DRENTORKOL-3810 file (N, C-alpha, C; in nm, 4 decimals):
REM DRENTORKOL-3810
@n.u->-1.6577; n.v->8.4999; n.w->-2.9374; ca.u->-1.6460; ca.v->8.4134; ca.w->-2.8241; c.u->-1.5374; c.v->8.3103; c.w->-2.8522
@n.u->-1.4511; n.v->8.2858; n.w->-2.7533; ca.u->-1.3431; ca.v->8.1895; ca.w->-2.7709; c.u->-1.3882; c.v->8.0527; c.w->-2.7219
@n.u->-1.3437; n.v->7.9514; n.w->-2.7939; ca.u->-1.3790; ca.v->7.8148; ca.w->-2.7579; c.u->-1.2743; c.v->7.7602; c.w->-2.6604
@n.u->-1.3190; n.v->7.7040; n.w->-2.5495; ca.u->-1.2275; ca.v->7.6484; ca.w->-2.4507; c.u->-1.1844; c.v->7.5084; c.w->-2.4929
@n.u->-1.0567; n.v->7.4792; n.w->-2.4673; ca.u->-1.0045; ca.v->7.3470; ca.w->-2.4997; c.u->-1.0103; c.v->7.2606; c.w->-2.3743
@n.u->-1.0281; n.v->7.1282; n.w->-2.3952; ca.u->-1.0278; ca.v->7.0360; ca.w->-2.2821; c.u->-1.1512; c.v->6.9468; c.w->-2.2827
@n.u->-1.1605; n.v->6.8642; n.w->-2.1800; ca.u->-1.2709; ca.v->6.7702; ca.w->-2.1684; c.u->-1.3654; c.v->6.8165; c.w->-2.0587
@n.u->-1.4916; n.v->6.7850; n.w->-2.0761; ca.u->-1.5885; ca.v->6.8160; ca.w->-1.9712; c.u->-1.5877; c.v->6.7032; c.w->-1.8687
@n.u->-1.6427; n.v->6.7305; n.w->-1.7547; ca.u->-1.6502; ca.v->6.6309; ca.w->-1.6485; c.u->-1.7331; c.v->6.5100; c.w->-1.6933
@n.u->-1.8372; n.v->6.5319; n.w->-1.7682; ca.u->-1.9224; ca.v->6.4231; ca.w->-1.8159; c.u->-1.8442; c.v->6.3316; c.w->-1.9100
@n.u->-1.7657; n.v->6.3885; n.w->-1.9999; ca.u->-1.6855; ca.v->6.3079; ca.w->-2.0915; c.u->-1.5837; c.v->6.2222; c.w->-2.0163
@n.u->-1.5218; n.v->6.2784; n.w->-1.9166; ca.u->-1.4245; ca.v->6.2032; ca.w->-1.8363; c.u->-1.4936; c.v->6.0911; c.w->-1.7601
@n.u->-1.6094; n.v->6.1175; n.w->-1.7012; ca.u->-1.6831; ca.v->6.0147; ca.w->-1.6274; c.u->-1.7289; c.v->5.9017; c.w->-1.7193
@n.u->-1.7749; n.v->5.9341; n.w->-1.8393; ca.u->-1.8165; ca.v->5.8307; ca.w->-1.9341; c.u->-1.6967; c.v->5.7433; c.w->-1.9713
@n.u->-1.5812; n.v->5.8035; n.w->-1.9928; ca.u->-1.4603; ca.v->5.7283; ca.w->-2.0244; c.u->-1.4231; c.v->5.6344; c.w->-1.9104
@n.u->-1.4317; n.v->5.6818; n.w->-1.7868; ca.u->-1.4002; ca.v->5.5989; ca.w->-1.6697; c.u->-1.4977; c.v->5.4826; c.w->-1.6586
@n.u->-1.6259; n.v->5.5056; n.w->-1.6818; ca.u->-1.7265; ca.v->5.3990; ca.w->-1.6735; c.u->-1.7016; c.v->5.2930; c.w->-1.7807
@n.u->-1.6691; n.v->5.3342; n.w->-1.9017; ca.u->-1.6420; ca.v->5.2391; ca.w->-2.0099; c.u->-1.5186; c.v->5.1562; c.w->-1.9779
@n.u->-1.4135; n.v->5.2209; n.w->-1.9270; ca.u->-1.2911; ca.v->5.1467; ca.w->-1.8924; c.u->-1.3153; c.v->5.0502; c.w->-1.7773
@n.u->-1.3959; n.v->5.0888; n.w->-1.6802; ca.u->-1.4283; ca.v->4.9994; ca.w->-1.5686; c.u->-1.5075; c.v->4.8784; c.w->-1.6175
@n.u->-1.5994; n.v->4.8990; n.w->-1.7096; ca.u->-1.6764; ca.v->4.7871; ca.w->-1.7649; c.u->-1.5861; c.v->4.6911; c.w->-1.8413
@n.u->-1.4946; n.v->4.7439; n.w->-1.9196; ca.u->-1.4009; ca.v->4.6578; ca.w->-1.9929; c.u->-1.3107; c.v->4.5804; c.w->-1.8967
@n.u->-1.2649; n.v->4.6452; n.w->-1.7907; ca.u->-1.1819; ca.v->4.5766; ca.w->-1.6917; c.u->-1.2624; c.v->4.4678; c.w->-1.6209
@n.u->-1.3868; n.v->4.4934; n.w->-1.5918; ca.u->-1.4721; ca.v->4.3938; ca.w->-1.5268; c.u->-1.4939; c.v->4.2707; c.w->-1.6123
@n.u->-1.4913; n.v->4.2882; n.w->-1.7422; ca.u->-1.5063; ca.v->4.1752; ca.w->-1.8342; c.u->-1.3740; c.v->4.0998; c.w->-1.8484
@n.u->-1.2636; n.v->4.1712; n.w->-1.8559; ca.u->-1.1334; ca.v->4.1097; ca.w->-1.8852; c.u->-1.0691; c.v->4.0422; c.w->-1.7638
@n.u->-1.0834; n.v->4.0967; n.w->-1.6443; ca.u->-1.0116; ca.v->4.0431; ca.w->-1.5275; c.u->-1.0487; c.v->3.8994; c.w->-1.4907
@n.u->-1.1752; n.v->3.8598; n.w->-1.4887; ca.u->-1.2047; ca.v->3.7191; ca.w->-1.4579; c.u->-1.1427; c.v->3.6220; c.w->-1.5586
@n.u->-1.1456; n.v->3.6572; n.w->-1.6842; ca.u->-1.0835; ca.v->3.5725; ca.w->-1.7861; c.u->-0.9332; c.v->3.5635; c.w->-1.7652
@n.u->-0.8727; n.v->3.6746; n.w->-1.7310; ca.u->-0.7290; ca.v->3.6768; ca.w->-1.7036; c.u->-0.6950; c.v->3.5894; c.w->-1.5827
@n.u->-0.7765; n.v->3.5944; n.w->-1.4777; ca.u->-0.7529; ca.v->3.5126; ca.w->-1.3580; c.u->-0.7667; c.v->3.3646; c.w->-1.3900
@n.u->-0.8642; n.v->3.3278; n.w->-1.4738; ca.u->-0.8779; ca.v->3.1869; ca.w->-1.5140; c.u->-0.7545; c.v->3.1401; c.w->-1.5899
@n.u->-0.7004; n.v->3.2259; n.w->-1.6739; ca.u->-0.5794; ca.v->3.1915; ca.w->-1.7492; c.u->-0.4608; c.v->3.1711; c.w->-1.6558
@n.u->-0.4490; n.v->3.2545; n.w->-1.5554; ca.u->-0.3406; ca.v->3.2405; ca.w->-1.4573; c.u->-0.3551; c.v->3.1091; c.w->-1.3814
@n.u->-0.4770; n.v->3.0780; n.w->-1.3357; ca.u->-0.5000; ca.v->2.9530; ca.w->-1.2616; c.u->-0.4687; c.v->2.8313; c.w->-1.3473
@n.u->-0.5074; n.v->2.8346; n.w->-1.4737; ca.u->-0.4807; ca.v->2.7212; ca.w->-1.5635; c.u->-0.3316; c.v->2.7039; c.w->-1.5871
@n.u->-0.2605; n.v->2.8126; n.w->-1.6105; ca.u->-0.1164; ca.v->2.8005; ca.w->-1.6347; c.u->-0.0442; c.v->2.7520; c.w->-1.5099
@n.u->-0.0884; n.v->2.7952; n.w->-1.3926; ca.u->-0.0280; ca.v->2.7465; ca.w->-1.2689; c.u->-0.0556; c.v->2.5975; c.w->-1.2493
@n.u->-0.1766; n.v->2.5535; n.w->-1.2811; ca.u->-0.2098; ca.v->2.4113; ca.w->-1.2695; c.u->-0.1258; c.v->2.3281; c.w->-1.3662
@n.u->-0.1033; n.v->2.3777; n.w->-1.4864; ca.u->-0.0182; ca.v->2.3053; ca.w->-1.5812; c.u->0.1254; c.v->2.2968; c.w->-1.5307
@n.u->0.1731; n.v->2.3994; n.w->-1.4639; ca.u->0.3063; ca.v->2.3963; ca.w->-1.4046; c.u->0.3116; c.v->2.2922; c.w->-1.2922
@n.u->0.2075; n.v->2.2862; n.w->-1.2109; ca.u->0.2002; ca.v->2.1883; ca.w->-1.1029; c.u->0.2001; c.v->2.0463; c.w->-1.1596
@n.u->0.1256; n.v->2.0230; n.w->-1.2653; ca.u->0.1225; ca.v->1.8915; ca.w->-1.3296; c.u->0.2619; c.v->1.8536; c.w->-1.3775
@n.u->0.3322; n.v->1.9484; n.w->-1.4333; ca.u->0.4690; ca.v->1.9236; ca.w->-1.4793; c.u->0.5601; c.v->1.8866; c.w->-1.3629
@n.u->0.5484; n.v->1.9568; n.w->-1.2514; ca.u->0.6306; ca.v->1.9245; ca.w->-1.1333; c.u->0.5988; c.v->1.7858; c.w->-1.0791
@n.u->0.4702; n.v->1.7495; n.w->-1.0756; ca.u->0.4345; ca.v->1.6163; ca.w->-1.0278; c.u->0.4907; c.v->1.5080; c.w->-1.1195
@n.u->0.4897; n.v->1.5334; n.w->-1.2487; ca.u->0.5507; ca.v->1.4383; ca.w->-1.3424; c.u->0.7009; c.v->1.4265; c.w->-1.3174
@n.u->0.7669; n.v->1.5388; n.w->-1.2862; ca.u->0.9108; ca.v->1.5352; ca.w->-1.2567; c.u->0.9381; c.v->1.4571; c.w->-1.1286
@n.u->0.8543; n.v->1.4754; n.w->-1.0280; ca.u->0.8705; ca.v->1.4006; ca.w->-0.9030; c.u->0.8524; c.v->1.2516; c.w->-0.9293
@n.u->0.7496; n.v->1.2170; n.w->-1.0080; ca.u->0.7278; ca.v->1.0752; ca.w->-1.0403; c.u->0.8467; c.v->1.0177; c.w->-1.1170
@n.u->0.8978; n.v->1.0929; n.w->-1.2143; ca.u->1.0136; ca.v->1.0452; ca.w->-1.2906; c.u->1.1349; c.v->1.0273; c.w->-1.1997
@n.u->1.1528; n.v->1.1186; n.w->-1.1060; ca.u->1.2643; ca.v->1.1076; ca.w->-1.0123; c.u->1.2499; c.v->0.9849; c.w->-0.9234
@n.u->1.1287; n.v->0.9613; n.w->-0.8758; ca.u->1.1053; ca.v->0.8417; ca.w->-0.7940; c.u->1.1278; c.v->0.7148; c.w->-0.8753
@n.u->1.0860; n.v->0.7151; n.w->-1.0008; ca.u->1.1077; ca.v->0.5972; ca.w->-1.0862; c.u->1.2575; c.v->0.5719; c.w->-1.1074
@n.u->1.3347; n.v->0.6794; n.w->-1.1274; ca.u->1.4796; ca.v->0.6624; ca.w->-1.1428; c.u->1.5422; c.v->0.6106; c.w->-1.0139
@n.u->1.4953; n.v->0.6605; n.w->-0.8992; ca.u->1.5436; ca.v->0.6124; ca.w->-0.7702; c.u->1.5116; c.v->0.4635; c.w->-0.7559
@n.u->1.3904; n.v->0.4262; n.w->-0.7964; ca.u->1.3499; ca.v->0.2856; ca.w->-0.7900; c.u->1.4379; c.v->0.2003; c.w->-0.8802
@n.u->1.4707; n.v->0.2517; n.w->-0.9983; ca.u->1.5560; ca.v->0.1773; ca.w->-1.0903; c.u->1.6938; c.v->0.1496; c.w->-1.0325
@n.u->1.7438; n.v->0.2420; n.w->-0.9524; ca.u->1.8763; ca.v->0.2249; ca.w->-0.8943; c.u->1.8739; c.v->0.1417; c.w->-0.7664
@n.u->1.7771; n.v->0.1679; n.w->-0.6777; ca.u->1.7772; ca.v->0.1056; ca.w->-0.5456; c.u->1.6714; c.v->-0.0036; c.w->-0.5292
@n.u->1.5872; n.v->-0.0261; n.w->-0.6289; ca.u->1.4806; ca.v->-0.1280; ca.w->-0.6254; c.u->1.3773; c.v->-0.1023; c.w->-0.5159
@n.u->1.3627; n.v->0.0247; n.w->-0.4806; ca.u->1.2586; ca.v->0.0678; ca.w->-0.3889; c.u->1.2382; c.v->0.2185; c.w->-0.4086
@n.u->1.1179; n.v->0.2673; n.w->-0.3719; ca.u->1.0947; ca.v->0.4115; ca.w->-0.3787; c.u->1.1530; c.v->0.4757; c.w->-0.2547
@n.u->1.1861; n.v->0.6003; n.w->-0.2660; ca.u->1.2465; ca.v->0.6714; ca.w->-0.1537; c.u->1.1445; c.v->0.6821; c.w->-0.0407
@n.u->1.1706; n.v->0.6224; n.w->0.0753; ca.u->1.0720; ca.v->0.6205; ca.w->0.1829; c.u->1.0639; c.v->0.7516; c.w->0.2617
@n.u->1.1546; n.v->0.8450; n.w->0.2409; ca.u->1.1539; ca.v->0.9699; ca.w->0.3167; c.u->1.1451; c.v->1.0889; c.w->0.2214
@n.u->1.0461; n.v->1.0881; n.w->0.1359; ca.u->1.0411; ca.v->1.1884; ca.w->0.0295; c.u->0.9654; c.v->1.3136; c.w->0.0726
@n.u->1.0265; n.v->1.3921; n.w->0.1614; ca.u->0.9703; ca.v->1.5233; ca.w->0.1921; c.u->1.0249; c.v->1.6244; c.w->0.0912
@n.u->0.9912; n.v->1.7510; n.w->0.1078; ca.u->1.0301; ca.v->1.8517; ca.w->0.0083; c.u->1.1814; c.v->1.8597; c.w->-0.0096
@n.u->1.2575; n.v->1.8502; n.w->0.0992; ca.u->1.4035; ca.v->1.8581; ca.w->0.0891; c.u->1.4595; c.v->1.7380; c.w->0.0130
@n.u->1.4039; n.v->1.6203; n.w->0.0383; ca.u->1.4501; ca.v->1.4995; ca.w->-0.0304; c.u->1.4150; c.v->1.5062; c.w->-0.1786
@n.u->1.2949; n.v->1.5525; n.w->-0.2090; ca.u->1.2545; ca.v->1.5651; ca.w->-0.3489; c.u->1.3526; c.v->1.6543; c.w->-0.4233
@n.u->1.3873; n.v->1.7663; n.w->-0.3614; ca.u->1.4771; ca.v->1.8604; ca.w->-0.4276; c.u->1.6209; c.v->1.8098; c.w->-0.4301
@n.u->1.6674; n.v->1.7495; n.w->-0.3211; ca.u->1.8064; ca.v->1.7068; ca.w->-0.3112; c.u->1.8349; c.v->1.5723; c.w->-0.3737
@n.u->1.7870; n.v->1.4667; n.w->-0.3116; ca.u->1.8189; ca.v->1.3316; ca.w->-0.3563; c.u->1.7565; c.v->1.2974; c.w->-0.4905
@n.u->1.6322; n.v->1.3374; n.w->-0.5108; ca.u->1.5644; ca.v->1.2985; ca.w->-0.6331; c.u->1.5947; c.v->1.3920; c.w->-0.7488
@n.u->1.6430; n.v->1.5109; n.w->-0.7209; ca.u->1.6791; ca.v->1.6034; ca.w->-0.8275; c.u->1.5620; c.v->1.6765; c.w->-0.8899
@n.u->1.4446; n.v->1.6693; n.w->-0.8297; ca.u->1.3282; ca.v->1.7408; ca.w->-0.8819; c.u->1.3017; c.v->1.8621; c.w->-0.7942
@n.u->1.2830; n.v->1.9757; n.w->-0.8553; ca.u->1.2565; ca.v->2.0976; ca.w->-0.7794; c.u->1.1122; c.v->2.0963; c.w->-0.7331
@n.u->1.0918; n.v->2.0930; n.w->-0.6019; ca.u->0.9562; ca.v->2.0879; ca.w->-0.5473; c.u->0.9117; c.v->2.2228; c.w->-0.4935
@n.u->0.9862; n.v->2.3267; n.w->-0.5199; ca.u->0.9526; ca.v->2.4573; ca.w->-0.4639; c.u->0.9280; c.v->2.5590; c.w->-0.5747
@n.u->0.8814; n.v->2.5151; n.w->-0.6893; ca.u->0.8740; ca.v->2.6019; ca.w->-0.8052; c.u->0.7530; c.v->2.6918; c.w->-0.8135
@n.u->0.6540; n.v->2.6762; n.w->-0.7300; ca.u->0.5371; ca.v->2.7626; ca.w->-0.7354; c.u->0.5038; c.v->2.8123; c.w->-0.5965
@n.u->0.4667; n.v->2.9381; n.w->-0.5879; ca.u->0.4432; ca.v->2.9986; ca.w->-0.4568; c.u->0.3106; c.v->2.9587; c.w->-0.3950
@n.u->0.2158; n.v->2.9100; n.w->-0.4732; ca.u->0.0834; ca.v->2.8798; ca.w->-0.4210; c.u->0.0606; c.v->2.7332; c.w->-0.3869
@n.u->0.1502; n.v->2.6456; n.w->-0.4301; ca.u->0.1314; ca.v->2.5021; ca.w->-0.4064; c.u->0.2419; c.v->2.4472; c.w->-0.3185
@n.u->0.2045; n.v->2.3516; n.w->-0.2336; ca.u->0.2993; ca.v->2.2791; ca.w->-0.1503; c.u->0.3096; c.v->2.1375; c.w->-0.2050
@n.u->0.4306; n.v->2.0916; n.w->-0.2289; ca.u->0.4542; ca.v->1.9586; ca.w->-0.2856; c.u->0.5102; c.v->1.8654; c.w->-0.1795
@n.u->0.4633; n.v->1.7415; n.w->-0.1809; ca.u->0.5223; ca.v->1.6390; ca.w->-0.0969; c.u->0.4880; c.v->1.5019; c.w->-0.1544
@n.u->0.5462; n.v->1.4011; n.w->-0.0959; ca.u->0.5158; ca.v->1.2631; ca.w->-0.1346; c.u->0.4542; c.v->1.1985; c.w->-0.0123
@n.u->0.3295; n.v->1.1563; n.w->-0.0263; ca.u->0.2573; ca.v->1.1008; ca.w->0.0874; c.u->0.2635; c.v->0.9495; c.w->0.0855
@n.u->0.2614; n.v->0.8938; n.w->0.2010; ca.u->0.2634; ca.v->0.7491; ca.w->0.2244; c.u->0.3649; c.v->0.6753; c.w->0.1379
@n.u->0.4907; n.v->0.7203; n.w->0.1354; ca.u->0.5886; ca.v->0.6459; ca.w->0.0554; c.u->0.6256; c.v->0.5152; c.w->0.1246
@n.u->0.6285; n.v->0.4089; n.w->0.0475; ca.u->0.6785; ca.v->0.2806; ca.w->0.0964; c.u->0.7854; c.v->0.2370; c.w->-0.0028
@n.u->0.8383; n.v->0.1197; n.w->0.0164; ca.u->0.9402; ca.v->0.0716; ca.w->-0.0772; c.u->0.8797; c.v->0.0342; c.w->-0.2120
@n.u->0.7452; n.v->0.0144; n.w->-0.2183; ca.u->0.6827; ca.v->-0.0272; ca.w->-0.3433; c.u->0.5785; c.v->0.0705; c.w->-0.3975
@n.u->0.5396; n.v->0.1715; n.w->-0.3201; ca.u->0.4392; ca.v->0.2673; ca.w->-0.3652; c.u->0.4737; c.v->0.4082; c.w->-0.3184
@n.u->0.4158; n.v->0.5058; n.w->-0.3857; ca.u->0.4228; ca.v->0.6450; ca.w->-0.3414; c.u->0.3106; c.v->0.7221; c.w->-0.4091
@n.u->0.2776; n.v->0.8358; n.w->-0.3547; ca.u->0.1836; ca.v->0.9283; ca.w->-0.4167; c.u->0.2415; c.v->1.0680; c.w->-0.4037
@n.u->0.2708; n.v->1.1311; n.w->-0.5164; ca.u->0.3188; ca.v->1.2695; ca.w->-0.5171; c.u->0.1964; c.v->1.3598; c.w->-0.5127
@n.u->0.2009; n.v->1.4591; n.w->-0.4228; ca.u->0.0838; ca.v->1.5440; ca.w->-0.4027; c.u->0.1217; c.v->1.6906; c.w->-0.4130
@n.u->0.0329; n.v->1.7688; n.w->-0.4711; ca.u->0.0450; ca.v->1.9146; ca.w->-0.4736; c.u->-0.0864; c.v->1.9703; c.w->-0.4218
@n.u->-0.0763; n.v->2.0524; n.w->-0.3174; ca.u->-0.1987; ca.v->2.1126; ca.w->-0.2656; c.u->-0.1821; c.v->2.2628; c.w->-0.2581
@n.u->-0.2875; n.v->2.3289; n.w->-0.2912; ca.u->-0.2846; ca.v->2.4744; ca.w->-0.2987; c.u->-0.3083; c.v->2.5350; c.w->-0.1614
@n.u->-0.2231; n.v->2.6310; n.w->-0.1273; ca.u->-0.2400; ca.v->2.7097; ca.w->-0.0048; c.u->-0.2748; c.v->2.6274; c.w->0.1167
@n.u->-0.3905; n.v->2.6513; n.w->0.1728; ca.u->-0.4315; ca.v->2.5832; ca.w->0.2947; c.u->-0.5223; c.v->2.4653; c.w->0.2709
@n.u->-0.5114; n.v->2.4023; n.w->0.1545; ca.u->-0.5963; ca.v->2.2861; ca.w->0.1255; c.u->-0.5670; c.v->2.1745; c.w->0.2249
@n.u->-0.6704; n.v->2.0998; n.w->0.2646; ca.u->-0.6479; ca.v->1.9864; ca.w->0.3555; c.u->-0.5487; c.v->1.8869; c.w->0.2975
@n.u->-0.4867; n.v->1.8116; n.w->0.3841; ca.u->-0.3784; ca.v->1.7220; ca.w->0.3421; c.u->-0.4296; c.v->1.5861; c.w->0.2966
@n.u->-0.5171; n.v->1.5844; n.w->0.1980; ca.u->-0.5559; ca.v->1.4572; ca.w->0.1372; c.u->-0.5845; c.v->1.4796; c.w->-0.0105
@n.u->-0.5803; n.v->1.3737; n.w->-0.0873; ca.u->-0.5921; ca.v->1.3861; ca.w->-0.2323; c.u->-0.7348; c.v->1.4103; c.w->-0.2793
@n.u->-0.8318; n.v->1.4039; n.w->-0.1898; ca.u->-0.9698; ca.v->1.4294; ca.w->-0.2284; c.u->-1.0095; c.v->1.5749; c.w->-0.2036
@n.u->-0.9194; n.v->1.6533; n.w->-0.1475; ca.u->-0.9511; ca.v->1.7920; ca.w->-0.1145; c.u->-0.9516; c.v->1.8791; c.w->-0.2396
@n.u->-1.0243; n.v->1.9876; n.w->-0.2326; ca.u->-1.0278; ca.v->2.0832; ca.w->-0.3437; c.u->-0.8890; c.v->2.1422; c.w->-0.3650
@n.u->-0.8585; n.v->2.1771; n.w->-0.4884; ca.u->-0.7287; ca.v->2.2354; ca.w->-0.5253; c.u->-0.6117; c.v->2.1437; c.w->-0.4901
@n.u->-0.6319; n.v->2.0131; n.w->-0.5053; ca.u->-0.5272; ca.v->1.9156; ca.w->-0.4787; c.u->-0.5120; c.v->1.8246; c.w->-0.6000
@n.u->-0.3883; n.v->1.7993; n.w->-0.6383; ca.u->-0.3564; ca.v->1.7068; ca.w->-0.7466; c.u->-0.2625; c.v->1.6007; c.w->-0.6925
@n.u->-0.2855; n.v->1.4753; n.w->-0.7274; ca.u->-0.1997; ca.v->1.3660; ca.w->-0.6834; c.u->-0.1673; c.v->1.2749; c.w->-0.8017
@n.u->-0.0462; n.v->1.2207; n.w->-0.7983; ca.u->0.0002; ca.v->1.1276; ca.w->-0.9010; c.u->0.0735; c.v->1.0143; c.w->-0.8316
@n.u->0.0298; n.v->0.8904; n.w->-0.8544; ca.u->0.0946; ca.v->0.7781; ca.w->-0.7868; c.u->0.1962; c.v->0.7096; c.w->-0.8775
@n.u->0.2591; n.v->0.6043; n.w->-0.8250; ca.u->0.3667; ca.v->0.5356; ca.w->-0.8967; c.u->0.3190; c.v->0.4706; c.w->-1.0264
@n.u->0.1919; n.v->0.4354; n.w->-1.0330; ca.u->0.1408; ca.v->0.3716; ca.w->-1.1544; c.u->0.0974; c.v->0.4735; c.w->-1.2610
@n.u->0.1038; n.v->0.6026; n.w->-1.2285; ca.u->0.0679; ca.v->0.7056; ca.w->-1.3245; c.u->-0.0773; c.v->0.7478; c.w->-1.3195
@n.u->-0.1476; n.v->0.7101; n.w->-1.2135; ca.u->-0.2883; ca.v->0.7446; ca.w->-1.1982; c.u->-0.3026; c.v->0.8802; c.w->-1.1304
@n.u->-0.3804; n.v->0.9681; n.w->-1.1930; ca.u->-0.4061; ca.v->1.1010; ca.w->-1.1382; c.u->-0.5302; c.v->1.0966; c.w->-1.0501
@n.u->-0.5254; n.v->1.1632; n.w->-0.9360; ca.u->-0.6420; ca.v->1.1812; ca.w->-0.8499; c.u->-0.6398; c.v->1.3250; c.w->-0.8001
@n.u->-0.7463; n.v->1.3626; n.w->-0.7343; ca.u->-0.7549; ca.v->1.4967; ca.w->-0.6781; c.u->-0.8862; c.v->1.5618; c.w->-0.7153
@n.u->-0.9149; n.v->1.6722; n.w->-0.6474; ca.u->-1.0414; ca.v->1.7417; ca.w->-0.6688; c.u->-1.0226; c.v->1.8720; c.w->-0.7442
@n.u->-0.9070; n.v->1.8927; n.w->-0.7999; ca.u->-0.8846; ca.v->2.0128; ca.w->-0.8808; c.u->-0.9572; c.v->1.9979; c.w->-1.0136
@n.u->-0.9995; n.v->2.1087; n.w->-1.0702; ca.u->-1.0665; ca.v->2.1032; ca.w->-1.2001; c.u->-0.9678; c.v->2.0732; c.w->-1.3132
@n.u->-0.8392; n.v->2.0718; n.w->-1.2826; ca.u->-0.7367; ca.v->2.0515; ca.w->-1.3849; c.u->-0.6726; c.v->1.9125; c.w->-1.3785
@n.u->-0.7345; n.v->1.8174; n.w->-1.3117; ca.u->-0.6776; ca.v->1.6825; ca.w->-1.3023; c.u->-0.6750; c.v->1.6200; c.w->-1.4410
@n.u->-0.5564; n.v->1.5761; n.w->-1.4879; ca.u->-0.5509; ca.v->1.5085; ca.w->-1.6192; c.u->-0.6310; c.v->1.3797; c.w->-1.6161
@n.u->-0.6890; n.v->1.3453; n.w->-1.7290; ca.u->-0.7720; ca.v->1.2252; ca.w->-1.7342; c.u->-0.6931; c.v->1.1019; c.w->-1.7757
@n.u->-0.5849; n.v->1.1199; n.w->-1.8480; ca.u->-0.5077; ca.v->1.0053; ca.w->-1.8983; c.u->-0.4126; c.v->0.9541; c.w->-1.7906
@n.u->-0.3883; n.v->0.8245; n.w->-1.7934; ca.u->-0.2907; ca.v->0.7621; ca.w->-1.7044; c.u->-0.1525; c.v->0.7824; c.w->-1.7647
@n.u->-0.0560; n.v->0.8213; n.w->-1.6810; ca.u->0.0811; ca.v->0.8408; ca.w->-1.7276; c.u->0.1448; c.v->0.7065; c.w->-1.7591
@n.u->0.2348; n.v->0.7066; n.w->-1.8531; ca.u->0.3061; ca.v->0.5832; ca.w->-1.8851; c.u->0.4477; c.v->0.5883; c.w->-1.8341
END
């Protein structure tokens, strides 16, 4: 009798089940890593916006009162379009205060909303994201 070469259907199904279980374990961890790295990128952009506003203040003795995305990128020299999932803007800018905000996707337009990070002129972080830094910027 000759022995047939190859895999049985049961062996293939067991392999598929094991691979699916491993993928089910690995994918949530991978997604958390992606979310964390994106949040760290957003924090970096907010710091750049704050630094740009501080430099503008140093030159003109006031914060830029019209700091929308185009102004952030053009006049302030900070790239505000670096992530596809977050929208950056500067809310309530006055000559003496500003708050740089990053909100994810369709998050409501306030700093208390989920998936929102805010940084003001004094270096205070606010927002409802799980990645809000605890230290005050200097």
